[in-house]
C-alpha positions in Angstrom: 0.2 0.1 0.3 1.2 3.4 -1.1 2.3 5.7 1.8 2.3 2.9 4.7 5.8 3.1 5.4 6.2 5.2 8.5 8.1 8.4 8.3 10.6 9.3 11.3 8.0 11.1 13.1 5.5 8.5 12.5 8.2 5.9 13.9 8.9 7.8 16.9 5.0 7.9 17.5 4.5 4.1 17.1 7.6 3.2 19.7 6.1 5.8 22.0 2.6 3.9 21.9 3.6 0.5 21.7 6.0 1.0 24.6 3.9 3.1 26.6 0.1 2.2 25.5 -2.5 4.6 24.9 -1.6 8.3 25.3 -3.0 11.6 24.1 -1.0 13.9 21.9 1.3 16.7 24.1 2.2 13.3 26.6 3.6 12.3 23.0 5.3 15.3 22.4 6.4 15.5 25.9 7.9 11.7 26.4 9.5 11.8 22.7 12.3 14.2 24.0 11.8 16.9 21.2 11.8 14.5 18.5 7.9 15.0 17.9 6.7 19.1 18.0 3.5 20.4 19.6 2.5 21.8 16.4 3.2 18.8 14.0 1.7 16.0 16.5 -1.8 16.0 15.9 -1.6 16.2 12.1 0.7 13.4 11.9 -1.3 11.2 14.2 -4.6 12.1 12.1 -2.8 10.9 9.1 -1.4 8.1 10.8 -5.4 7.1 11.8 -6.3 7.4 7.9 -3.5 4.8 7.4 -4.6 2.4 9.8 -1.7 2.7 11.9 -3.2 4.0 15.2 -6.8 4.2 16.5 -8.2 7.1 18.6 -11.2 7.8 21.1 -12.1 10.5 22.9 -11.6 10.0 26.8 -14.5 9.6 29.6 -15.2 12.4 31.3 -16.9 12.6 34.9 -19.5 15.2 35.5 -17.0 17.4 37.4 -14.5 17.5 34.3 -13.5 21.0 33.0 -12.1 21.5 29.9 -12.3 19.6 26.5 -11.8 16.1 26.7 -8.4 14.5 25.5 -8.0 12.1 22.4 -6.4 9.2 23.5 -4.4 7.4 20.6 -2.8 3.6 20.5 -0.9 1.7 17.9 -3.3 -0.9 15.7 -1.8 -4.4 14.9 -0.9 -2.7 11.5 0.8 0.0 13.1 2.8 -2.4 15.5 3.8 -4.6 12.1 5.1 -1.6 10.3 7.1 -0.3 13.2 8.8 -4.0 13.5 9.1 -4.0 9.5 10.6 -0.9 9.5 12.9 -1.4 12.1 13.8 -4.9 10.8 14.7 -3.5 7.5 16.8 -0.7 9.2 19.0 -3.4 11.2 19.2 -5.5 8.2 20.5 -2.7 6.1 23.1 -2.0 8.9 23.9 -5.5 8.6 23.0 -6.0 12.4 20.8 -9.5 12.3 19.9 -10.9 15.3 
């Protein structure tokens, strides 16, 4: 499928989502250590959702909740496979076979 191969930023987001589980956008920005920028995280996550690499849901809110509910993202099975395939390809290209 054209365009499915994850970009570097998509790879970082997939790594974070696979390792820590469901997260919201600004949490991913913080956890990326500066790799993912605040201005691009939601555009990138939206593109990843269109590709089927991530899924999202709106977080549950309580009656006393103040503010806008956050959107929670998680890697899909396809996202995990794309991450593993790209990491395997990069390792193979460096000649680092397991």
